[in-house]
ROSE-4610 file (N, C-alpha, C; in Angstrom, 1 decimal, always signed):
// ROSE-4610
residu = [M/M/M/L/L/L/R/R/R/A/A/A/S/S/S/L/L/L/M/M/M/S/S/S/L/L/L/G/G/G/I/I/I/P/P/P/A/A/A/G/G/G/K/K/K/K/K/K/R/R/R/G/G/G/F/F/F/T/T/T/L/L/L/I/I/I/E/E/E/L/L/L/M/M/M/I/I/I/V/V/V/V/V/V/A/A/A/I/I/I/I/I/I/S/S/S/I/I/I/L/L/L/A/A/A/M/M/M/I/I/I/A/A/A/I/I/I/P/P/P/S/S/S/Y/Y/Y/D/D/D/K/K/K/Y/Y/Y/V/V/V/I/I/I/R/R/R/S/S/S/K/K/K/R/R/R/S/S/S/A/A/A/A/A/A/K/K/K/Q/Q/Q/F/F/F/M/M/M/L/L/L/Q/Q/Q/V/V/V/A/A/A/S/S/S/R/R/R/Q/Q/Q/E/E/E/Q/Q/Q/Y/Y/Y/M/M/M/L/L/L/D/D/D/A/A/A/R/R/R/Q/Q/Q/Y/Y/Y/A/A/A/T/T/T/T/T/T/I/I/I/P/P/P/A/A/A/L/L/L/N/N/N/V/V/V/T/T/T/A/A/A/P/P/P/S/S/S/D/D/D/L/L/L/S/S/S/T/T/T/R/R/R/Y/Y/Y/T/T/T/F/F/F/A/A/A/L/L/L/A/A/A/S/S/S/C/C/C/A/A/A/T/T/T/P/P/P/C/C/C/T/T/T/S/S/S/F/F/F/T/T/T/V/V/V/T/T/T/A/A/A/T/T/T/A/A/A/I/I/I/G/G/G/S/S/S/Q/Q/Q/L/L/L/S/S/S/D/D/D/G/G/G/D/D/D/L/L/L/T/T/T/L/L/L/N/N/N/N/N/N/L/L/L/G/G/G/T/T/T/K/K/K/S/S/S/P/P/P/A/A/A/D/D/D/K/K/K/W/W/W/Q/Q/Q/N/N/N]
num = [1/1/1/2/2/2/3/3/3/4/4/4/5/5/5/6/6/6/7/7/7/8/8/8/9/9/9/10/10/10/11/11/11/12/12/12/13/13/13/14/14/14/15/15/15/16/16/16/17/17/17/18/18/18/19/19/19/20/20/20/21/21/21/22/22/22/23/23/23/24/24/24/25/25/25/26/26/26/27/27/27/28/28/28/29/29/29/30/30/30/31/31/31/32/32/32/33/33/33/34/34/34/35/35/35/36/36/36/37/37/37/38/38/38/39/39/39/40/40/40/41/41/41/42/42/42/43/43/43/44/44/44/45/45/45/46/46/46/47/47/47/48/48/48/49/49/49/50/50/50/51/51/51/52/52/52/53/53/53/54/54/54/55/55/55/56/56/56/57/57/57/58/58/58/59/59/59/60/60/60/61/61/61/62/62/62/63/63/63/64/64/64/65/65/65/66/66/66/67/67/67/68/68/68/69/69/69/70/70/70/71/71/71/72/72/72/73/73/73/74/74/74/75/75/75/76/76/76/77/77/77/78/78/78/79/79/79/80/80/80/81/81/81/82/82/82/83/83/83/84/84/84/85/85/85/86/86/86/87/87/87/88/88/88/89/89/89/90/90/90/91/91/91/92/92/92/93/93/93/94/94/94/95/95/95/96/96/96/97/97/97/98/98/98/99/99/99/100/100/100/101/101/101/102/102/102/103/103/103/104/104/104/105/105/105/106/106/106/107/107/107/108/108/108/109/109/109/110/110/110/111/111/111/112/112/112/113/113/113/114/114/114/115/115/115/116/116/116/117/117/117/118/118/118/119/119/119/120/120/120/121/121/121/122/122/122/123/123/123/124/124/124/125/125/125/126/126/126/127/127/127/128/128/128/129/129/129/130/130/130/131/131/131/132/132/132/133/133/133/134/134/134/135/135/135/136/136/136/137/137/137/138/138/138/139/139/139/140/140/140]
x = [+155.0/+154.5/+154.6/+155.8/+155.9/+155.0/+155.0/+154.1/+152.7/+152.2/+150.9/+150.6/+151.6/+151.3/+151.3/+152.2/+152.2/+150.9/+150.4/+149.1/+148.0/+148.0/+146.9/+146.9/+148.1/+148.1/+147.8/+147.6/+147.2/+148.4/+149.6/+150.9/+151.2/+151.3/+151.7/+153.1/+153.4/+154.6/+155.8/+155.7/+156.9/+157.2/+156.3/+156.6/+157.4/+158.4/+159.2/+158.6/+158.7/+158.3/+159.5/+159.2/+160.3/+160.2/+161.2/+161.2/+162.4/+162.2/+163.2/+164.2/+165.3/+166.3/+165.8/+165.0/+164.4/+163.4/+162.6/+161.6/+162.3/+163.4/+164.1/+164.8/+165.4/+166.0/+165.0/+163.8/+162.8/+162.4/+162.3/+162.0/+163.1/+164.4/+165.5/+165.5/+165.2/+165.2/+164.1/+162.9/+161.8/+162.2/+162.8/+163.2/+164.3/+165.2/+166.2/+165.7/+164.7/+164.1/+163.3/+162.6/+161.9/+162.9/+164.0/+165.0/+165.6/+165.8/+166.4/+165.5/+164.2/+163.2/+163.1/+163.0/+162.7/+163.8/+165.0/+166.1/+166.4/+166.5/+166.7/+165.5/+164.3/+163.1/+163.2/+163.6/+163.8/+164.9/+166.0/+167.1/+166.6/+165.8/+165.3/+164.3/+163.6/+162.6/+163.4/+164.5/+165.3/+166.0/+166.4/+167.0/+166.0/+164.8/+163.7/+163.3/+163.3/+162.9/+163.9/+165.2/+166.3/+166.3/+166.0/+166.0/+164.8/+163.7/+162.6/+163.0/+163.7/+164.1/+165.1/+166.0/+166.9/+166.2/+165.2/+164.4/+163.7/+163.2/+162.5/+163.4/+164.7/+165.6/+166.0/+166.2/+166.6/+165.5/+164.3/+163.2/+163.2/+163.5/+163.6/+164.8/+165.9/+167.0/+166.5/+165.8/+165.4/+164.4/+163.6/+162.6/+163.4/+164.4/+165.2/+166.0/+166.5/+167.2/+166.3/+165.1/+164.1/+163.9/+163.8/+163.7/+165.0/+166.1/+167.4/+167.5/+167.0/+167.0/+166.2/+165.0/+164.2/+164.9/+165.6/+166.3/+167.6/+168.4/+169.8/+169.9/+168.9/+168.9/+170.0/+170.3/+171.2/+171.0/+171.4/+171.3/+172.5/+172.3/+173.4/+174.3/+175.6/+176.6/+176.9/+176.4/+176.6/+175.3/+175.1/+173.9/+173.9/+175.0/+174.9/+174.5/+174.7/+174.2/+172.7/+172.1/+170.6/+170.0/+170.9/+170.4/+169.6/+170.0/+169.4/+170.5/+170.2/+171.1/+170.4/+171.2/+170.6/+170.3/+169.2/+168.9/+170.1/+170.3/+171.5/+171.4/+170.2/+170.1/+170.5/+170.6/+171.0/+172.5/+173.2/+174.7/+175.5/+175.0/+175.7/+175.2/+174.2/+173.7/+174.0/+174.0/+174.2/+175.1/+175.8/+176.4/+175.7/+175.4/+174.6/+175.5/+175.4/+176.2/+175.5/+175.9/+175.4/+176.5/+176.2/+177.2/+177.7/+179.0/+179.5/+179.1/+179.0/+178.6/+179.3/+179.4/+180.0/+179.1/+179.7/+178.9/+178.5/+177.3/+176.2/+175.6/+175.3/+174.8/+173.4/+173.1/+171.8/+171.1/+171.8/+171.2/+171.8/+171.1/+171.7/+171.3/+172.2/+171.9/+172.3/+171.4/+171.7/+171.8/+172.9/+173.2/+173.3/+172.6/+172.8/+173.6/+174.8/+175.7/+175.6/+175.2/+175.0/+176.4/+176.4/+177.6/+177.1/+178.1/+177.8/+176.8/+175.9/+174.9/+173.9/+173.9/+173.0/+173.6/+174.9/+175.6/+174.9/+174.3/+173.7/+172.5/+171.9/+170.8/+171.1/+172.3/+172.8/+172.5/+173.0/+172.9/+171.6/+171.2/+170.0/+170.4/+169.8/+170.0/+168.7/+168.8/+167.6/+168.2/+167.6/+168.1/+167.0/+167.4/+166.5/+165.3/+165.4/+164.3/+163.3/+163.6/+162.8/+163.1/+164.2/+164.6/+165.2/+164.6/+165.0/+165.6/+166.7/+167.3/+167.9/+168.0/+167.3/+165.8/+165.1/+163.6/+162.9/+163.4/+162.7/+162.9/+163.9/+164.1/+163.2/+162.8/+161.9/+160.4/+160.1/+158.7/+158.0/+158.7/+158.1/+158.5]
y = [-2.9/-1.7/-0.6/-0.3/+0.7/+0.5/-0.7/-1.0/-0.7/-1.0/-0.7/+0.8/+1.6/+3.0/+3.7/+3.2/+3.7/+3.3/+2.1/+1.7/+2.5/+2.9/+3.7/+5.1/+5.6/+6.9/+6.9/+5.7/+5.5/+5.5/+5.2/+5.1/+3.7/+3.2/+1.8/+1.5/+0.4/+0.1/+0.2/+0.0/+0.0/+1.4/+2.4/+3.8/+4.5/+5.3/+6.2/+7.6/+8.3/+9.7/+10.6/+11.9/+12.8/+13.5/+14.4/+15.1/+14.6/+14.7/+14.3/+15.5/+15.2/+16.3/+17.3/+16.8/+17.7/+18.6/+18.1/+19.0/+20.1/+19.7/+20.7/+21.7/+21.3/+22.2/+23.2/+22.7/+23.6/+24.7/+24.3/+25.3/+26.3/+25.8/+26.7/+27.7/+27.2/+28.1/+29.2/+28.8/+29.7/+30.8/+30.4/+31.3/+32.3/+31.8/+32.7/+33.7/+33.3/+34.2/+35.3/+34.9/+35.9/+36.9/+36.4/+37.2/+38.2/+37.7/+38.6/+39.8/+39.6/+40.6/+41.5/+40.9/+41.7/+42.6/+42.1/+42.8/+44.2/+44.2/+45.6/+46.5/+46.0/+46.8/+47.4/+46.6/+47.1/+48.2/+47.9/+48.9/+50.3/+50.2/+51.5/+52.2/+51.4/+51.9/+52.6/+52.0/+52.6/+53.9/+53.9/+55.2/+56.3/+56.0/+57.0/+57.5/+56.6/+57.0/+57.9/+57.6/+58.4/+59.8/+59.8/+61.1/+61.9/+61.3/+62.0/+62.6/+61.9/+62.4/+63.5/+63.4/+64.5/+65.8/+65.6/+66.8/+67.5/+66.6/+67.2/+68.0/+67.5/+68.2/+69.5/+69.4/+70.7/+71.7/+71.3/+72.3/+72.8/+72.0/+72.5/+73.6/+73.3/+74.3/+75.6/+75.5/+76.7/+77.5/+76.8/+77.5/+78.2/+77.5/+78.1/+79.3/+79.2/+80.3/+81.5/+81.4/+82.5/+83.1/+82.3/+82.8/+83.5/+83.0/+83.6/+85.0/+85.0/+86.3/+87.4/+87.0/+87.9/+88.5/+87.6/+88.0/+88.8/+88.3/+88.9/+89.7/+89.8/+90.6/+90.1/+88.8/+88.1/+86.6/+85.8/+84.4/+83.8/+82.7/+82.0/+81.4/+81.3/+80.8/+79.3/+78.7/+77.3/+76.7/+75.5/+74.8/+74.8/+74.5/+74.5/+75.8/+76.9/+78.2/+78.3/+77.4/+77.4/+76.5/+75.9/+74.9/+73.8/+73.2/+72.0/+71.0/+69.8/+68.7/+67.7/+67.2/+66.2/+64.9/+64.2/+62.9/+62.0/+61.2/+60.3/+59.2/+58.8/+57.8/+58.3/+59.7/+60.2/+60.5/+60.3/+60.6/+59.7/+58.5/+57.5/+57.7/+58.6/+58.7/+60.1/+61.2/+62.5/+63.3/+64.3/+65.4/+66.7/+67.5/+68.7/+69.9/+70.9/+72.1/+73.3/+74.5/+75.8/+76.3/+76.8/+77.4/+78.7/+78.9/+80.1/+81.4/+82.4/+83.7/+84.8/+86.0/+87.2/+87.8/+88.3/+89.0/+90.4/+90.9/+90.1/+89.1/+88.0/+86.9/+87.2/+87.5/+87.8/+86.7/+85.6/+84.4/+83.1/+82.0/+80.8/+79.7/+78.7/+77.4/+76.3/+75.4/+74.2/+73.1/+72.3/+71.2/+69.9/+68.9/+67.5/+66.7/+66.4/+65.7/+64.2/+63.4/+62.0/+61.3/+60.3/+59.5/+58.1/+57.2/+55.8/+55.2/+54.4/+53.7/+54.6/+55.9/+56.9/+57.6/+57.3/+58.0/+57.9/+56.8/+56.6/+57.5/+58.1/+58.9/+60.4/+60.8/+62.2/+63.2/+64.4/+65.5/+66.2/+66.9/+67.8/+69.2/+70.2/+71.6/+72.3/+73.3/+74.2/+75.6/+76.6/+78.0/+78.8/+80.1/+81.0/+81.4/+81.2/+81.6/+80.4/+79.3/+78.1/+77.2/+77.5/+76.7/+75.4/+74.3/+73.0/+72.3/+71.7/+70.9/+69.6/+68.6/+68.5/+68.4/+69.0/+69.1/+67.7/+66.8/+65.5/+64.7/+65.0/+64.4/+65.0/+66.2/+66.9/+66.6/+66.1/+65.9/+64.8/+63.7/+62.6/+62.4]
z = [+58.3/+58.9/+57.9/+57.3/+56.3/+55.1/+54.7/+53.5/+53.8/+55.0/+55.4/+55.5/+56.0/+56.1/+54.7/+53.8/+52.4/+51.7/+51.9/+51.3/+51.8/+53.1/+53.7/+53.1/+52.6/+52.0/+50.5/+50.0/+48.6/+47.7/+48.3/+47.5/+47.4/+46.1/+46.0/+46.6/+47.1/+47.8/+46.9/+45.6/+44.7/+44.3/+44.4/+44.0/+45.0/+44.5/+45.3/+45.2/+46.4/+46.4/+46.2/+45.7/+45.6/+44.2/+44.0/+42.7/+41.9/+40.6/+39.7/+39.5/+38.9/+38.6/+37.6/+36.7/+35.6/+36.3/+37.2/+37.8/+38.7/+39.4/+40.2/+39.3/+38.1/+37.2/+36.6/+36.3/+35.8/+36.9/+38.1/+39.2/+39.3/+39.3/+39.3/+38.2/+37.0/+35.8/+36.0/+36.4/+36.6/+37.7/+38.8/+39.8/+39.3/+38.5/+38.0/+37.0/+36.2/+35.2/+36.0/+37.0/+37.9/+38.5/+39.0/+39.6/+38.6/+37.4/+36.3/+36.0/+36.2/+35.9/+37.2/+38.4/+39.6/+40.1/+40.0/+40.7/+40.0/+38.6/+38.0/+38.2/+38.3/+38.6/+40.0/+40.9/+42.3/+42.4/+41.7/+41.7/+41.1/+40.0/+39.5/+40.5/+41.2/+42.2/+43.3/+43.7/+44.8/+44.3/+43.1/+42.5/+42.5/+42.0/+41.9/+43.3/+44.3/+45.6/+46.3/+46.0/+46.6/+45.9/+44.6/+43.9/+44.4/+44.7/+45.3/+46.7/+47.5/+48.8/+48.6/+47.6/+47.4/+46.9/+46.1/+45.6/+46.8/+47.7/+48.9/+49.7/+49.9/+50.7/+50.0/+48.7/+48.0/+48.1/+48.0/+48.2/+49.6/+50.6/+52.0/+52.1/+51.4/+51.4/+50.8/+49.7/+49.0/+49.9/+50.6/+51.5/+52.6/+53.2/+54.2/+53.7/+52.4/+51.8/+51.8/+51.4/+51.3/+52.7/+53.7/+55.1/+55.5/+55.1/+55.4/+54.7/+53.5/+52.7/+53.5/+54.0/+54.7/+56.0/+56.6/+57.9/+57.6/+56.7/+56.5/+55.3/+54.4/+53.2/+52.2/+52.3/+51.4/+51.6/+50.6/+50.7/+51.5/+52.1/+52.8/+51.8/+52.2/+51.3/+51.5/+52.7/+53.0/+53.5/+53.3/+53.8/+55.3/+56.0/+57.5/+58.1/+57.4/+57.9/+57.9/+57.2/+57.2/+58.3/+59.0/+60.1/+59.6/+58.4/+57.9/+57.6/+57.7/+57.4/+56.5/+55.6/+54.7/+55.4/+55.0/+55.7/+55.6/+56.6/+56.6/+55.5/+55.1/+54.1/+52.7/+52.6/+51.3/+51.2/+52.3/+52.3/+51.4/+51.2/+50.3/+48.8/+48.6/+47.2/+46.6/+47.5/+47.0/+47.9/+47.4/+48.2/+47.8/+48.8/+48.5/+48.8/+47.9/+48.1/+47.5/+48.0/+47.4/+46.5/+45.4/+44.5/+45.2/+45.0/+45.7/+45.0/+45.8/+45.2/+46.0/+45.4/+46.0/+47.1/+48.1/+49.1/+48.7/+48.8/+49.3/+48.3/+48.8/+47.9/+47.5/+46.2/+45.8/+45.0/+44.9/+44.2/+44.8/+44.6/+45.0/+44.0/+44.0/+43.3/+44.2/+44.5/+45.3/+44.3/+44.5/+43.6/+44.4/+43.9/+44.5/+43.5/+43.9/+43.0/+43.4/+42.4/+42.6/+42.8/+43.7/+44.0/+44.2/+44.2/+44.4/+43.4/+44.0/+43.1/+42.5/+42.9/+42.3/+41.1/+40.8/+39.8/+38.4/+38.1/+36.8/+36.6/+37.7/+37.6/+37.3/+37.7/+37.4/+38.5/+38.3/+39.3/+39.1/+40.2/+40.2/+40.7/+40.1/+40.5/+40.7/+41.6/+41.8/+42.2/+41.6/+41.9/+42.5/+42.8/+43.5/+42.7/+41.3/+40.5/+40.3/+40.9/+40.8/+39.6/+38.9/+37.8/+38.3/+37.8/+38.2/+37.0/+37.2/+36.0/+36.6/+35.7/+34.4/+34.6/+33.8/+33.9/+34.0/+33.2/+33.2/+34.5/+35.3/+36.6/+37.7/+37.4/+38.4/+38.1/+36.9/+36.5/+37.3/+37.5/+38.2/+39.6]
C-alpha cells in the first residue's frame, strides 16, 4: 500500500524524503546572517523615530512658551505650567526639562535628555531664539 502511494507520487520506493543536516545548517546560517543585518538597522530606525517624536514635543513646548509669553509677559519655568505632557512612549527614552531662569523669565531652553536605549543618540536642546542643537540631529 505504502509502496503504491509512493510510486504514484513519482518517488522510488528506496528513496527517503527529508532534508540533510548540511541543508539545514545552510538555512540556519543564511537566517543568522540576515538577522545580523536586520536587527541593528531596526534599532537605528527606532532611535531615529523616537528622536523625531522628541523634537516634535519640544517644538510643541516652544509654541506653548510663546503663547504663555503673550499671556503672562514672561516664559513659564516648568513644562507642567504649559499644560503639556510628553507622550508616554517617550518616557523611557527622554526626560524633558526647562532650564531655570530668574523671574521674570525672559528666555527659555527646553532640553531632552536621552535615557535608556536612546542614550547613544545624545541630548537635544531648543531655545527661545530657535537655536537647535546639536544641529545634525535636527536636520533629518
